[in-house]
N, C-alpha and C positions, 0 to 999 in steps of 0.2 A: 417696365418701368424701372428706373437707373436711379431709386431713393438711397440709398444706402453709397453707391459713389456718387452721387451730388453733394450728400455730407461729408464725405469724404474730400472731396475737390474741393467742397467750403472751408473745413478745417486746414489744409493745407497750402491753400492760396490765400486763404482771406484772413487766417490768424487768427480765427474768431469762432467761439463756438454757436454765437447768435445764425445759427442759420435760418435764410427768411425760410417762407413755404416752398416747397418744391413748383418750378416754374413750369404752366401749363405750357409757356410758348415763349420763346428768345426774348418778346417786348416785356417782357413781366418784368426782367430783370433791369437794374440802371445799364446804362453803355459801358461805363467801366467795367462792370462785373462780366457782363456778355463779352466782351472782349476779350476777358480772363479765361471764361468759359471755352470761345474758340477757340486758344491757343492751348489748352489742358490736353495731354495725353493725344495731340495731333489731332485734335476735336471730336474726338470717343463721344462723350456727352454733348456735344452742340448737333 
């Protein structure tokens, strides 16, 4: 599981400490957040 990496992504890209619950699947995130995650570190977490 990449919980720490997801939290780091969220802090860096979303500029907020209010990190959502770790998503079990991409569809658990809103579309705009999912697109950002897809592009983060060449899709490393996606």
